[in-house]
N, C-alpha and C positions, 0 to 999 in steps of 0.2 A: 841435314843428316838423315831426316826421315825418308827423303827420297832415295838416298843411297841404300839405306837398310831395306826399303821396299823393293828396290831393283835387284839387290843381291840375294834376297831370301830364296827365290826359286833354285839358285845354284846351291845354296846351303842345304836346302831340303834334299836336293839331288845327291849331295854327298852323304847326308844322314841316312838315306834309305838305300844306299849302294849295297847290294847283297853280300859281296865277298867279305867286307869287314864285319858285317853282322854274323855271318856264318862262322867266321873265325873266332869271334868273341864267344859265341855260344859253345863252340867246341872246347874252348879254353875253360869255360865255366863248368862244364860237365866232366872235366878232366880231374885227375887226382890233386892238382895244385890250383883248382879253380878259384878258390878264395883269395889267392894272391895274384894269380896270372890274369884274372879278369880285370881287376882294378889297374894292374900294371899296363895292360893293353889299352885301357881307356886313357890313362895318362899319356901313353905314346900317341894315341889318336889326337888328343888335344894339342900336344907338342907339335905333331906333324902338320896339322891344319893351320895352327897359329903361325908356325915357322914358315911354311910355304907362303901363306898369305902376306906375312910381314916382308918377306924377300921381294915378292912381286910389288908391293906398295913402295918399298924403298927404291927399287929399280925404276919404277914409273914416276916417282915423286919429282925427280929433277927435270923430266922432259914431258910432263903431262899437261902443262899449261902453255897457252900462247901468251903474247905480250899483254893482251887485254884481259887475262885471267880466265879465259875460257878453256875447256879441255882441248888438247891438241887433236888435230884431225886423225893422227895415227891411232888414237884410242878407238875412234869409230871403225877404222879399218880392221883393227885387232878384234873388236867385238864381232864384226862381220865374219872374219876368218874363223873365230871360235864357233860361231853359230853354224857355219857351213860344216865345220869339222864334226860337230855334235850330231848334225843330221846324217852325215855319212856314217858315223859310228852307230847311230840308231838303226839304220838300214842293215848294217853288218850284224848287229846284235840280233835283229829280227830274223834275218836269214839263217843265223847259226843256232836258233832256238831248238831245243829237243822236240822232236815230233812225238806223236802219241805212241806210248810204249817204249820210248827211248829213255835211257838213264842219263841224267845230266853228268857232264864231265867236270870233276872238281880238281883243283890244283894238287899235285902230288905232295907238296909241302904240308898240306893240311893233315896228312896221315901221321906227321911227326909232332903234331900240336900237343899230344898227351905227355910228351917228354920235355916240353918247353920249361925252362926256368923263368923266373920273373924278368931278368934282364932280356931274355929272348922275346918274351911277350911284349915288353916295352918297345924293343926294336921293331917287332912285327907291326905294332900299332903305328909307329912313326913311318915305316916304309909303306904300309898299305894306305895311309892317309895322305902322305906327302908325295910319294913317288909312284903310286898307282896311276897309270896314264889317264884313265877316265876321271878319277877324283881330282887329279892335278889340273886337268882342263876345266873342270867345274869350279875349282878354286880360283883359277886365273879369271874365269868368267865373272865370278863374284867380285874379285878385286877390280876388274875393269869397270864394273858397275859403280863401285865406290869412287874410282878415279874420275869417271864421267861426271859425277855429281859436283866435282870441284870444291869439296869441303876442306877446312883446315886440317892440319895433321892430327890434332888431338881428337877431332871428331872422326877422322879415319880410323884411329886406334879403337874408338868405341865401336864403330861399325865392324871392324875386324873381330873384336871380342864377341859381338852378337853373332857374327858369322860362325865363329869357332864353336860357340855354345850350341847353336842350332845344328851345325854339321856333325856334332858329336853325340846328338841325342840317340841316333840309331844304335850306337854302341853302349851309351850310358843306360838306356832303359833295361836291356837284359841284365847288366851288372847289378842295377838296383833291385830288379826282380829277384835275382838269385839270393840277395841278402835279406830281402823282406820276406820272401816265401820259403827260403831254406830249401830243404829236400823236395818240397812240393813243386818247385820251379822246374825240376828236371824234365818231366814229361812235356810240360808246356814249351820249354825252350827247344826240346827235341822236335816238336811239331813245327815250331817256327823255323828251325834250321832246315827241315825237310821241305817245307813249302817254299822257302827262299831259294833253296838249291834247285828245285824243280822249275821255278818260275823266274829265276834271276835274269835270264836273257830277255824275256818279255818285259820285266820290270824296268831294266836298264834301257831297253829300246824306247819305251814310252817316255821315261824321264828325259833321255837325251833328245828325243824328237821335240818334246814340248819346250824344253829350255833352249834348244837350238833355234826353233822357230821364233821364240821371243827375242833372242839375241839378234837374229837377222832383222827383225822388225825394228828393234831399238837402233841398230846400226844404220839402217836406211833412213830413219828419222833424223839421227844425228848428222849424217853426212849430207842430207838434203838441206 
């Protein structure tokens, strides 16, 4: 199980520091319903990551092993495909980064966050963690690492729990800060939001490139 956790940690960290969910939760925390919307969004994040990971593990469970108990060859090919996809996305993110003096483009729905109710905040957490394409690919990469380890189902569940906790830290930390620091957290969270918005493309490009390169290397070793 230790090998599985070690191999999936980079993908979990990639989900944790994905800029868009962090910007979204910060906007919720500084809104009029921040005290309820922030925790609701965090719960949605946890549900989304755990749910997406569980679905991948269940789908892979019945076809992930060969007759001798080793991970099936398709797992290596899937890992390779994910790695290549992440590298391509990294290049796209880098080429689309804001140049000097340019304002970063933020999704239009973020302008409506101040009017979110707790159920909407919960739903946003689920969608941005489970259905956001980049986060979903990283989650699949993490689950592929668990499947490659060939561990029993109960240990897979523990590894998924660890993945979920680590992947949710990027959202959990601002929520905890807002409760611990109270009103003093506002300026700090605003600076974090502005920095993440300005540098989100570069952050994601580096994350995706590093994880993609690692997955390609892992896949080549497994297939060889």
